[in-house]
Each structure stands twice: as structure tokens, then as C-alpha cells.
TORVO-129513 format. One line per field, with one value per residue (C-alpha): residue number from 1; residue in three letters; z, y, x. Coordinates in steps of 0.02 Angstrom, whole numbers. Each point is the difference from the previous one (the first is absolute). Example, Ala and Ser with C-alpha at 12.3 -4.5 7.8 and 13.67 -1.06 7.14 Angstrom:
resi <- (1;2)
resn <- (ALA;SER)
c3 <- (390;-33)
c2 <- (-225;172)
c1 <- (615;69)
END
This chain:
resi <- (1;2;3;4;5;6;7;8;9;10;11;12;13;14;15;16;17;18;19;20;21;22;23;24;25;26;27;28;29;30;31;32;33;34;35;36;37;38;39;40;41;42;43;44;45;46;47;48;49;50;51;52;53;54;55;56;57;58;59;60;61;62;63;64;65;66;67;68;69;70;71;72;73;74;75;76;77;78;79;80;81;82;83;84;85;86;87;88;89;90;91;92;93;94;95;96;97;98;99;100;101;102;103;104;105;106;107;108;109;110;111;112;113;114;115;116;117;118;119;120;121;122;123;124;125;126;127;128;129;130;131;132;133;134;135;136;137;138;139;140;141;142;143;144;145;146;147;148;149;150;151;152;153;154;155;156;157;158;159;160;161;162;163;164;165;166;167;168;169;170;171;172;173;174;175;176;177;178;179;180;181;182;183;184;185;186;187;188;189;190;191;192;193;194;195;196;197;198;199;200;201;202;203;204;205;206;207;208;209;210;211;212;213;214;215;216;217;218;219;220;221;222;223;224;225;226;227;228;229;230;231;232;233;234;235;236;237;238;239;240;241;242;243;244;245;246;247;248;249;250;251;252;253;254;255;256;257;258;259;260;261;262;263;264;265;266;267;268;269;270;271;272;273;274;275;276;277;278;279;280;281;282;283;284;285;286;287;288;289;290;291;292;293;294;295;296;297;298;299;300;301;302;303;304;305;306;307;308;309;310;311;312;313;314;315;316;317;318;319;320;321;322;323;324;325;326;327;328;329;330;331;332;333;334;335;336;337;338;339;340;341;342;343;344;345;346;347;348;349;350;351;352;353;354;355;356;357;358;359;360;361;362;363;364;365;366;367;368;369;370;371;372;373;374;375;376;377)
resn <- (MET;ILE;ASN;LYS;ARG;LEU;LEU;ILE;LYS;HIS;LEU;LEU;ALA;HIS;ASN;ASP;GLU;ASN;SER;PHE;TYR;ASP;LYS;LYS;ARG;LYS;ILE;ASP;ILE;SER;HIS;LYS;GLU;GLY;LYS;ALA;LYS;PHE;LEU;LYS;HIS;ILE;CYS;ALA;LEU;SER;ASN;SER;ASN;PRO;LYS;ASN;ASN;SER;TYR;ILE;VAL;ILE;GLY;VAL;GLU;ASP;GLU;ASP;ASN;LYS;ILE;ILE;GLY;VAL;ASP;PHE;PHE;ASP;ASP;SER;LYS;ILE;GLN;ASN;LEU;ILE;ASN;ALA;TYR;LEU;THR;HIS;PRO;PRO;ILE;VAL;GLN;TYR;GLU;ASN;ILE;PRO;PHE;PRO;HIS;LEU;PRO;ASP;ASP;LYS;VAL;VAL;GLY;LEU;VAL;THR;ILE;ARG;PRO;THR;GLY;MET;LEU;THR;SER;LEU;ARG;LYS;ASN;ILE;TRP;LYS;TYR;TYR;GLY;GLY;SER;VAL;PHE;PHE;ARG;ASP;GLY;SER;MET;SER;MET;PRO;LYS;VAL;PHE;GLU;SER;ASP;ILE;LYS;ASP;VAL;ASN;SER;LYS;ILE;VAL;GLU;ALA;ILE;GLU;ASN;ASN;ALA;GLN;ASN;ASN;ILE;GLU;HIS;THR;LEU;ASN;GLY;VAL;MET;ASP;PHE;MET;ASN;LYS;ARG;LYS;ASP;PHE;ASN;ALA;GLN;TYR;LYS;VAL;PHE;LYS;GLU;TYR;PHE;VAL;VAL;CYS;TRP;ALA;GLY;GLN;LYS;LYS;THR;VAL;LYS;ASN;GLU;VAL;PHE;TYR;SER;ARG;VAL;ASP;ILE;GLU;LEU;ILE;ASN;GLU;GLN;VAL;ARG;LEU;PHE;PHE;SER;ALA;LEU;ASP;GLU;VAL;SER;ILE;LYS;ILE;THR;GLU;ASP;THR;PHE;GLU;ILE;ILE;GLU;TYR;VAL;ASN;LEU;GLY;PHE;GLN;LYS;SER;TYR;LYS;TYR;TYR;PRO;LEU;GLU;GLU;THR;VAL;ILE;HIS;PHE;GLN;ASP;ASN;ALA;SER;TYR;ASN;ILE;GLU;THR;LYS;LEU;LEU;PHE;GLU;PRO;PRO;GLN;PHE;ASN;LYS;LYS;THR;LEU;TYR;HIS;ILE;TYR;ASN;THR;ASN;ASN;ALA;LEU;LEU;GLU;LYS;LEU;LYS;LYS;GLY;LEU;SER;LEU;THR;GLU;ARG;GLU;ALA;LEU;ASP;LEU;ASN;ASN;LEU;PRO;SER;THR;TYR;LEU;ILE;CYS;TYR;LEU;ASN;ASP;PHE;GLU;ASN;ALA;ILE;ASP;LYS;LEU;GLN;GLU;ALA;LYS;PRO;TYR;LEU;LYS;ASN;GLN;GLY;ASN;GLY;ILE;TYR;LEU;LEU;TYR;LYS;GLU;ALA;MET;ARG;ILE;LEU;ARG;LYS;VAL;LYS;TYR;ASN)
c3 <- (686;-86;-188;-31;-164;77;146;-132;-81;160;59;-172;-2;175;47;-62;76;191;167;-35;-182;-130;-188;-117;-182;37;126;-24;145;-100;50;160;-35;-61;152;126;-61;9;176;46;-60;94;156;-6;-50;148;126;-53;6;159;9;-183;-168;-125;-179;-150;-175;-132;-192;6;-85;141;-85;-57;88;-168;23;-111;97;37;-24;94;163;72;148;150;103;7;187;19;-74;127;144;-48;-4;116;197;49;-178;-51;-98;-178;-143;-186;-114;-191;-48;-187;-76;-163;-110;39;-109;68;78;89;168;140;141;167;161;162;164;163;152;161;104;38;-73;-156;-46;-112;72;-105;-124;-184;-139;78;150;178;103;141;-111;36;-139;9;-140;-9;-121;-156;45;104;115;138;159;191;73;85;143;-35;-174;-43;-76;-137;-140;74;-36;-178;-45;77;-105;-163;41;41;-166;-86;67;-128;-48;-105;-150;1;15;-141;-113;43;-43;-165;-52;37;-94;-154;-8;24;-101;-117;144;75;127;159;175;170;155;162;173;-91;5;-94;-193;-94;-184;-102;-171;-105;-148;47;-47;61;28;66;74;85;-37;-16;-52;-82;-19;170;75;180;94;154;-61;164;39;-182;27;-123;90;-150;-171;-118;-184;10;137;12;150;81;83;133;77;156;98;105;-94;-170;-29;-129;-46;-115;-115;-81;-164;19;-110;-143;-167;-42;166;103;151;109;184;140;61;130;76;48;98;40;150;12;167;66;86;-171;14;-95;9;-134;33;-111;3;-116;-79;-112;-7;-115;-141;0;-162;-53;50;-160;-109;106;-20;-187;9;122;-106;-162;99;51;-178;-62;131;-64;-176;62;91;-154;-110;-117;-100;50;-104;-20;127;129;-24;60;140;59;31;124;86;151;40;-26;106;126;-5;16;153;84;-39;101;-134;113;-127;-128;78;-4;-189;-30;92;-101;-156;49;-120;-144;13;17;-166;-78;21;111;-28;61;140;66;12;106;121;22;42;125;78;30;82;112;63;25;97;112;51)
c2 <- (13869;138;3;183;1;-77;133;143;-75;-11;176;66;-100;14;178;174;106;8;9;-161;6;129;-4;109;9;24;83;86;24;64;186;77;20;-179;-61;100;-57;-183;28;84;-161;-116;103;12;-189;-51;114;-57;-181;-30;-187;-65;25;137;9;116;-72;85;-14;19;120;85;7;-175;-102;-49;-73;105;-43;100;-23;-142;92;-101;126;-110;151;82;-39;114;147;-40;-15;173;101;-87;-23;-175;-54;-147;-152;37;-125;39;-146;-24;-103;-61;-14;-115;138;130;26;-87;169;46;-67;55;78;-58;93;-90;100;-97;124;-6;49;170;168;50;168;109;14;156;122;-59;91;95;-122;45;-100;-71;-16;-153;-68;-116;-71;90;-118;0;142;24;154;88;-27;27;-165;-94;-102;-140;-64;-127;-158;-16;-77;-159;-118;62;-5;-173;-74;85;-78;-165;-5;41;-156;-91;-189;-124;36;184;-58;-120;115;136;-110;-62;186;60;-144;19;186;5;-161;104;61;-154;-19;-98;-32;-72;-54;57;-84;-98;145;154;6;126;20;95;30;104;-13;-91;41;-67;118;-70;-153;118;-10;156;36;149;39;-83;-44;-81;-37;-87;-94;-52;191;60;129;53;10;69;62;94;10;81;-55;-152;-120;-147;-130;-127;-132;-105;-114;149;157;87;131;134;126;141;91;168;49;176;109;112;21;-184;-54;-80;-126;-97;44;-100;89;-96;-170;-77;-169;-86;-119;-139;-74;-161;89;49;175;95;169;105;84;130;76;140;-42;154;111;149;-4;155;88;145;162;92;-133;6;184;-24;-137;102;157;-113;-76;179;57;-157;32;179;-61;-120;140;100;-138;8;-150;-90;-46;-185;29;78;-135;-119;112;9;-187;22;149;-84;-107;145;127;-145;-17;181;9;-145;102;161;84;31;86;-139;-97;156;13;-178;8;166;-107;-136;63;34;-175;-79;80;-84;-173;-149;-38;158;20;-176;58;154;-111;-116;152;64;-173;-20;173;-38;-156;96;145;-111;-93)
c1 <- (3713;-98;-12;25;-89;-156;18;0;-149;-99;46;-62;-147;-54;36;2;139;-21;89;106;23;54;33;100;32;185;118;158;119;148;-56;-66;-179;-24;106;-94;-174;63;64;-171;-98;116;-12;-199;-24;118;-86;-177;37;100;-37;-11;91;-49;34;35;-27;97;-41;-185;-127;-88;-175;-23;140;81;171;121;166;145;190;95;54;146;48;36;46;-170;-2;151;-112;-137;121;73;-154;-124;5;-53;8;-106;77;-30;26;-13;-26;-19;-148;-9;-162;-30;-69;135;158;165;63;-160;-62;-126;86;-63;51;-27;4;25;-29;105;-153;79;-53;90;39;118;165;48;-66;-25;-80;-155;-15;70;111;-118;-148;-106;-123;-149;-111;-170;-90;109;99;161;-25;97;-97;26;44;-133;44;-132;10;-131;45;-124;102;88;-137;-31;188;20;-137;72;180;-71;-99;168;91;107;-32;84;-113;51;184;-7;-88;125;147;-81;-40;177;85;-109;12;191;43;109;103;74;-142;33;-71;64;-103;76;-37;-137;-110;62;5;121;-11;129;42;128;119;153;176;172;145;170;-91;-129;-187;-95;-186;-85;-183;-19;-174;-6;-163;-51;-148;-73;-41;-9;135;124;165;111;-38;128;10;176;117;116;-42;89;-102;69;-121;29;-126;-55;34;-23;137;6;135;-58;127;-22;84;68;126;20;97;-19;83;-125;20;-110;-2;-92;-141;-96;1;-164;-12;-163;17;-132;-33;-71;-154;-79;69;140;86;90;167;68;177;47;164;17;163;-31;124;118;46;114;-85;52;-82;-156;-18;-1;-130;-109;4;-42;-144;-67;8;-96;-133;-18;-29;-132;-97;3;-54;147;60;152;145;43;144;-117;-121;131;48;-174;-1;139;-79;-86;152;128;-103;-9;187;26;-103;94;164;-68;-94;-150;-100;6;-149;-114;46;-41;-165;-32;34;-138;-138;109;77;-168;-50;155;-78;1;193;71;-132;45;174;-57;-96;149;109;-126;-24;190;4;-149;90;165;-94;-99;141)
END
């Protein structure tokens, strides 16, 4: 089993960007340009490495390889995006890898691309790239090229050696468990061994509501691979454990005018097998709450007026400051109730909300995360 933190270290130490490895400071697939560039790199790496894995490391400075981290990205449906836009799509996995020196809400993103051995191309137009385009790696660049029938396999032995040097061992596992338990000791830190091989650690603030146990500020890690499976500073989570499975149901808090309710968002089940393997299944549970249209029109217009004041740099009243905290979730609710322009308005508000501080910006990112999950499903 590969220790993904070690793998990233080996990739950064051993290689500059090349035909099997790319690094990015960040990616943004919430808009067409960022989505198109991400798909281009996936296509190019898959075509350039028909017989071995290739990788993208996200959260690294380009010039000096400094690890700065990115936000936790919990989109299990990224394969849906790949399948929608690429013909003969590779298998793509996005994992969140914690590093000890990073803040709790930051990780390094690791994208693993497993080729199918068939030529990958764009299925349809996106941004400035045309459907049918084929990309390959030219050094550290992803470039459109005419397909060459004979692609030389020059990377398999190098990638195999890097992956072999990143294999996990008992020392890494024990150190990982101790690090997690010490770091999260104030959040009810626990661990469980599955199938005598896998170690899952989790922590969160525990509370009981009507005989049901929920956790907030939840952190869940698969220690063997140094992969963070779940992290949220806002949501409520229920956890169920059997001998073979670790099950998570995530809830989101939505509403307005002091009337909020928790809605189940997504169920994640990790199945551990006897052959030292595991798989993760996710199921969207979310049913968008429906509200009175007249009330929503009032809220939508109030949000738009707030946004205009932020754009002009005008000071807000005490009441408006309170409304601003609700702006991300209420724009989201409006969108889920067929106000199609509400998300455009929310994205327009991003830089102004960011200037208001981490609290309001965290609420913005949470709203966009929920939207992303719903759209991909």
C-alpha cells in the first residue's frame, strides 16, 4: 500500500514537471476556463503514459516546491466530470493528503491518473478547446498534437521505482496514529483497525440529540495511506461502524430568518475487504428544501442590494452585517428554488466576501461545495 505523503515527497524531490508528473499551486473547476485546463492536463498525462500512472500534485509553489496546501476538496464525483468531457476517459482519483506543518483546513491535493490504454480526447467543446482535440505532454507542457500510433513507453520503470519507494510500513502507520491522536486529543480522537490491516482515525465534537450521536468539526483519516477522507468545520456528521465498514452521513444546515434545519447531504461508506483492499461508495441524499417564492424574491433582492454596497465599498448597518452572514446560504437556497442567476451573483460576490474575513468566506466555500456535489450528481 502506497503512503501518499511519501509519494508526494518523492515526486517533488526526484523530478521537475515532466511527462508523467505535473504540479499546480491550485486548480479551480468551478468555471469553464479552470475546468477546461484541468481536463487538458488529464487528457495529456493519460495519453503520454499509456502503461503507468501519472500524477498532478496541487498546493505546491512552482519555483521552489514549497508546500503551501489548498482547501480540502471532497468531491467524490470528479470522475463524472472526466467521463462527461473525455472519450476513453482514464480512471481519475483525487485525494487529500495532510502534512504536519499545514493548518487543519489545508491539505495537498493528489490526482492519480490511471490510463485505459486507449487514446483520450475531448468529447465536446469547452472554453477555447475544440471537441476531438488530443493532448500530449511535451516536457512540462500539455500540448495539442496529432496522434502518433507508436507511443514510446519511457516512464513505466521510473514511476514503478517511485511508487515502490513510497510503500507504507508499520513505523509510518504507528507514527501516523500517534500524530493524529495527539493533535486531535481535544476532539474525542479515536481509531479502529479494520481487517487487521487498515487503520482509520477520526475526531469531532460529540453531541447527542434524541438518542442520536452527531459530530461537528470532523476529521477522518485513513492512516495507512496518509489520506484525509473527510474534513469539515461546519457540518454535522453521523458515524456508524461495523467490522467491515466505516459509514458517514453528512448533514448541512440551511434556512433563513432564524429558521434553520439540518438536511442529509451525502452518505459515504468505506468497505474494507479481506484481500487488503478497500473501496468507497458515495450516495447523494440531498433533497433541496423548497420555500415560498414571494419570500425568496425578497431575500434575493436584499442579497443583491448588499452585494452592490460591497462593490461600492459602502459601510453596512448592523442589520445588513447580519444579513451578510446569511448571503452565501440564501443565494444557494434561491438557486435550488429555480433562481438560476443566484449562483452567478454568489460567484460575483466571492472577492468581496473574502475581504470580510475568514468566517464569511468559509460560509461561501461551504455553499459552493454543496452546489458542486449537487451539480455533479
